[in-house]
Structures are given as structure tokens and as C-alpha cells.
C-alpha positions as CSV (number, residue, x, y, z in Angstrom):
1,X,0.2,-2.7,38.0
2,X,-1.9,-1.3,40.9
3,X,-5.6,-1.1,40.3
4,X,-7.0,2.2,38.8
5,X,-8.1,4.7,41.5
6,X,-5.2,4.1,43.8
7,X,-4.6,7.4,45.6
8,X,-0.8,7.3,45.8
9,X,0.2,6.3,42.3
10,X,-1.8,7.3,39.3
11,X,-2.1,5.2,36.1
12,X,0.0,7.8,34.3
13,X,2.8,7.6,36.9
14,X,2.7,3.8,36.9
15,X,3.1,3.7,33.2
16,X,5.9,6.3,33.4
17,X,7.8,4.1,36.0
18,X,7.3,1.0,34.0
19,X,8.2,2.7,30.7
20,X,4.9,1.6,29.3
21,X,2.9,3.7,26.8
22,X,-0.4,4.8,28.4
23,X,-2.3,4.0,25.2
24,X,-0.9,0.4,25.6
25,X,-2.5,0.1,29.0
26,X,-5.9,1.5,28.1
27,X,-6.1,-0.5,24.8
28,X,-5.2,-3.7,26.5
29,X,-7.8,-3.0,29.2
30,X,-10.4,-2.8,26.4
31,X,-9.5,-6.0,24.7
32,X,-6.8,-7.5,22.5
33,X,-8.5,-6.6,19.2
34,X,-8.5,-2.9,20.0
35,X,-4.8,-2.9,20.9
36,X,-3.9,-4.8,17.8
37,X,-5.7,-2.0,15.8
38,X,-3.6,0.5,17.6
39,X,-0.4,-1.5,16.9
40,X,-1.3,-2.0,13.2
41,X,-1.8,1.8,12.8
42,X,1.6,2.5,14.4
43,X,3.2,-0.2,12.2
44,X,1.6,1.5,9.1
45,X,3.0,4.9,10.1
46,X,6.5,3.5,10.7
47,X,6.5,1.3,7.5
48,X,5.3,4.3,5.4
49,X,8.2,6.3,6.8
50,X,10.7,3.5,6.6
51,X,9.6,0.8,4.1
52,X,13.0,-0.9,4.4
53,X,12.3,-1.8,8.0
54,X,11.6,-5.5,8.6
55,X,10.0,-7.2,11.6
56,X,13.0,-6.8,14.0
57,X,13.3,-3.0,13.5
58,X,9.5,-2.4,13.4
59,X,9.3,-4.3,16.8
60,X,12.1,-2.3,18.3
61,X,10.7,1.1,17.1
62,X,7.4,0.2,18.9
63,X,9.3,-0.8,22.0
64,X,11.0,2.5,22.1
65,X,7.6,4.1,22.0
66,X,6.7,2.1,25.1
67,X,4.7,-0.8,23.6
68,X,5.7,-4.2,25.0
69,X,5.4,-6.2,21.8
70,X,7.4,-9.2,20.4
71,X,8.5,-10.1,16.9
72,X,6.0,-12.9,16.7
73,X,3.1,-10.5,17.2
74,X,4.5,-7.9,14.7
75,X,5.2,-10.5,12.1
76,X,1.6,-11.8,12.3
77,X,0.1,-8.2,12.1
78,X,2.4,-7.2,9.2
79,X,1.3,-10.3,7.3
80,X,-2.3,-9.5,8.0
81,X,-1.7,-6.0,6.6
82,X,0.1,-7.3,3.6
83,X,3.4,-5.6,4.5
84,X,6.9,-6.8,3.6
85,X,10.1,-4.8,3.9
86,X,11.5,-3.9,0.5
87,X,15.1,-5.2,0.9
88,X,16.8,-8.5,0.0
89,X,15.9,-11.0,2.7
90,X,14.9,-14.6,3.5
91,X,11.7,-15.8,2.0
92,X,9.5,-15.5,5.0
93,X,6.1,-15.2,3.2
94,X,5.1,-17.6,0.5
95,X,3.4,-16.8,-2.7
96,X,0.6,-19.1,-3.8
97,X,2.2,-22.5,-4.5
98,X,0.0,-23.4,-7.5
99,X,-0.2,-20.1,-9.3
100,X,2.2,-19.5,-12.2
101,X,5.0,-16.9,-11.6
102,X,6.3,-14.7,-14.4
103,X,9.8,-13.2,-14.8
104,X,10.7,-9.7,-14.0
105,X,11.1,-7.9,-17.4
106,X,12.0,-4.3,-16.4
107,X,15.6,-4.4,-15.5
108,X,17.5,-1.5,-17.2
109,X,14.3,-0.7,-19.2
110,X,13.9,3.0,-20.0
111,X,10.2,4.0,-19.4
112,X,9.6,7.0,-21.7
113,X,5.9,6.9,-22.7
114,X,2.4,6.4,-21.3
115,X,1.0,2.8,-21.4
116,X,4.5,1.3,-21.7
117,X,4.3,0.0,-18.1
118,X,1.5,-0.2,-15.6
119,X,2.0,-1.2,-12.0
120,X,-0.3,-2.4,-9.2
121,X,-0.1,-2.7,-5.5
122,X,-2.2,-3.0,-2.3
123,X,-1.8,-1.1,0.9
124,X,-3.4,-0.8,4.4
125,X,-5.8,2.1,5.1
126,X,-6.8,2.6,8.7
127,X,-10.3,3.6,9.9
128,X,-11.3,4.9,13.3
129,X,-12.2,1.3,14.2
130,X,-10.8,-1.3,11.8
131,X,-9.2,-1.0,8.4
132,X,-9.6,-1.6,4.7
133,X,-7.2,-2.5,1.9
134,X,-6.6,-0.2,-1.0
135,X,-5.5,-1.3,-4.5
136,X,-4.3,1.0,-7.2
137,X,-3.2,0.7,-10.8
138,X,-0.7,3.3,-12.0
139,X,0.9,4.3,-15.3
140,X,4.6,4.3,-14.4
141,X,5.6,7.1,-16.9
142,X,3.1,9.7,-15.9
143,X,2.3,8.5,-12.4
144,X,-1.4,8.7,-13.4
145,X,-3.7,6.5,-11.3
146,X,-5.9,4.7,-13.8
147,X,-8.1,2.9,-11.3
148,X,-8.4,2.1,-7.6
149,X,-10.7,0.3,-5.1
150,X,-11.1,-0.6,-1.4
151,X,-12.1,-3.8,0.3
152,X,-12.5,-5.1,3.8
153,X,-10.7,-8.3,2.6
154,X,-7.5,-8.8,0.6
155,X,-9.2,-11.0,-2.0
156,X,-8.8,-11.3,-5.8
157,X,-12.2,-9.9,-6.7
158,X,-11.6,-6.3,-5.9
159,X,-8.2,-6.5,-7.7
160,X,-9.8,-7.9,-10.9
161,X,-12.6,-5.4,-10.7
162,X,-10.0,-2.6,-10.6
163,X,-8.0,-4.0,-13.5
164,X,-11.2,-4.2,-15.7
165,X,-11.9,-0.6,-14.7
166,X,-8.4,0.6,-15.8
167,X,-8.6,-1.3,-19.1
168,X,-11.7,0.7,-20.0
169,X,-9.3,3.7,-20.3
170,X,-6.5,2.1,-22.2
171,X,-4.0,-0.8,-21.9
172,X,-0.3,-1.2,-21.2
173,X,2.4,-3.0,-23.1
174,X,3.7,-4.5,-19.8
175,X,1.8,-5.0,-16.5
176,X,4.0,-5.3,-13.5
177,X,3.0,-6.6,-10.0
178,X,4.5,-8.5,-7.0
179,X,3.9,-12.3,-6.6
180,X,1.0,-11.9,-4.2
181,X,-1.7,-14.4,-4.7
182,X,-4.2,-11.8,-5.9
183,X,-2.0,-11.0,-8.9
184,X,-0.8,-14.5,-9.7
185,X,-4.3,-15.8,-9.7
186,X,-5.7,-17.2,-13.0
187,X,-8.6,-14.7,-12.7
188,X,-6.2,-11.7,-12.7
189,X,-3.5,-13.0,-15.2
190,X,-6.3,-14.3,-17.4
191,X,-7.5,-10.8,-18.0
192,X,-4.0,-9.7,-18.9
193,X,-3.7,-12.7,-21.3
194,X,-7.0,-11.9,-22.9
195,X,-5.8,-8.4,-23.7
196,X,-2.4,-9.7,-25.0
197,X,-0.6,-7.7,-22.2
198,X,3.0,-8.9,-21.3
199,X,3.2,-9.8,-17.6
200,X,6.1,-8.9,-15.4
201,X,6.4,-9.8,-11.7
202,X,8.9,-8.5,-9.1
203,X,11.4,-11.2,-8.1
204,X,11.5,-12.4,-4.5
205,X,13.7,-10.1,-2.4
206,X,14.1,-7.5,-5.1
207,X,14.3,-4.0,-3.7
208,X,12.2,-1.0,-5.0
209,X,10.8,-2.9,-8.1
210,X,7.5,-1.0,-7.6
211,X,9.0,2.2,-6.3
212,X,6.4,4.5,-8.2
213,X,3.5,2.9,-6.3
214,X,5.4,2.9,-3.0
215,X,5.8,6.7,-3.5
216,X,2.1,7.0,-4.2
217,X,1.2,5.3,-0.9
218,X,3.4,7.8,0.9
219,X,1.6,10.6,-0.7
220,X,-1.9,9.2,-0.1
221,X,-1.2,8.6,3.6
222,X,0.6,11.8,4.5
223,X,-1.5,14.1,2.4
224,X,-4.9,12.4,3.0
225,X,-5.3,9.4,5.4
226,X,-3.2,10.6,8.3
227,X,-5.0,14.0,8.2
228,X,-8.4,12.5,8.6
229,X,-10.2,9.9,10.8
230,X,-12.4,7.8,8.6
231,X,-15.4,6.6,10.6
232,X,-16.6,4.1,8.0
233,X,-15.7,2.4,4.7
234,X,-18.1,4.8,2.9
235,X,-16.2,7.8,4.4
236,X,-12.9,6.3,3.4
237,X,-14.1,5.8,-0.1
238,X,-15.4,9.4,-0.3
239,X,-12.1,10.8,1.0
240,X,-9.9,8.7,-1.2
241,X,-12.0,9.5,-4.3
242,X,-11.5,13.2,-3.6
243,X,-7.8,12.7,-3.1
244,X,-7.1,10.7,-6.2
245,X,-9.0,13.3,-8.3
246,X,-6.6,16.0,-6.7
247,X,-3.6,13.7,-7.2
248,X,-4.3,13.1,-10.9
249,X,-5.4,16.5,-12.0
250,X,-4.0,19.2,-9.6
251,X,-1.0,17.8,-7.7
252,X,2.2,18.8,-9.6
253,X,5.3,16.6,-9.5
254,X,8.8,17.9,-9.6
255,X,9.9,14.7,-11.5
256,X,7.2,15.6,-14.1
257,X,8.5,19.0,-14.8
258,X,5.9,20.5,-12.4
259,X,3.1,19.1,-14.4
260,X,0.2,16.8,-13.2
261,X,-0.1,13.1,-14.0
262,X,-3.2,13.9,-16.0
263,X,-1.3,16.4,-18.2
264,X,1.6,14.0,-18.9
265,X,-0.6,10.9,-19.5
266,X,-3.2,12.4,-21.8
267,X,-1.0,14.9,-23.6
268,X,1.6,12.3,-24.6
269,X,-1.1,9.8,-25.6
270,X,-2.7,12.4,-27.9
271,X,0.8,13.2,-29.4
272,X,1.3,9.4,-30.0
273,X,-2.1,9.1,-31.7
274,X,-1.5,12.1,-33.9
275,X,1.9,10.8,-34.9
276,X,0.5,7.4,-35.8
277,X,-2.3,9.0,-37.8
278,X,0.1,11.2,-39.8
């Protein structure tokens, strides 16, 4: 490209002629890290909209928007973000080779009561500069979010901390997760074993095993994250705390008969306790 300040062809016109996104030019001018942050945010938006898109289609969708990226870069960034398309595919990302894997126990299981099945997942949350990871534990029957936390690293500690927080409320019969190293770690599965909770893990390449949490991520991002520009981790925590309170106690769900997760979770728990006491 011609240097900025050229009188005959502006940067905007050069980008237009080259079919290059202007944001792409300016971000690359400011360093690779800043441009990677931009691409990760765009990947997040596309993946939230189309979680069945793998690396090739994510790459092509960004090229259509004018970003000259290749599959190698997109694959690297998606792994960094902890993203993997939810459709049957080749095993491109490996779970921890030492950690024990558990079978998937929920095929054809009818989930009709609170604390029958809990699920957990991790997602990427963007900040104005950088990002954090968000983990949440949800009751599948009521969609009630029992506990959540954020971290600047995708480690095991913030996941075990969130699990212990959820267990202060109640405990499930079955706990379902994917085969990520955080959830297969002995620290995490050890807590479940201590509480005599049955462990279920999504099989490799299984589609929509954790669909309730995937829907939660869509709600969190479209109704909170994409509407705000978090300047810091503290600001993200404050915004998410307010949103999860709204999600649990005020946001009605059509699938729940236009009731809130809080109403379904605690009302049915109370009914179960009264039935057992009778």
C-alpha cells in the first residue's frame, strides 16, 4: 500500500480497491497483538451466531468481511479462546492424555427435575483491550445458573472454585462436562467423587451435548456483553454479576412456561422436599 498522507489515494480508497477491511489496516499498523484481539472478537461473534462453524468457515466468513487471514491463524486463535465447532469432526484438539475420561450418560435421559443434571462450560468474554474466560454451572432442568466466575487464564483453579460455590447451594445426581483438561483434572473430578456425584462427559465429536449452556452463552453475549464495552476485569465482573441476577430472577423463558429459572428451580425443590417429608 501507498504510505498514509498520499494526496491522490486515501487509505480508505486503497483499502476499498484492495478489498481490505480498514480496521485490518489500522490494527496491523498498531501491532499484531491488537489485530489478533480484533480477530478474536469477530470470531467470538461469528461462533456465537453459528456454533457449528469450524475453522474453514470461520476463516471464510472473516475473509468476506475483508480480513486477510488464513486457517492456521484462525485455528490457533480458536484454540486460545477454547472454541470448537459443535459437529462431528476429526479430533483436532486433544484432551489431557493422563486424566481419566468418563462415559456420556445422558443419551435419551428425560430431565424432569432440579438437581438431576448440572452442566458446566467455559466461554470467551471480550474486554476493550484483552479478554477473560467465563465459567458457569447450570441446572439443566430449570436453566438456573448456580455459580459462575471469570479468569484471565483458562486454568483449573477458577473452575474448582466455581464448583465448590455451586455445591454450597445443593448438589446434582449427575454432573456433565466436556473433556477439557479443567474438568478431567483430578482436582475437579475429585470434588465430584467426594460428594458421590455421578460424572458424565460429552463424547468426542458429539453435537449439542451441552446445548443448555450453549444457549446461555448466546443470551449472555447478545443481551449483555455485546451491548457494553468492558474496560477492565472488574468492570466485566460487575456487569456479568448484574446480568446473571437478572437472568436467574427476572428473565422469563418460553421453554419454562414463561417463568424464571429461579421460580422453577426453587419451587420444584421445595415441592420435592415437602413430598419427601410427608
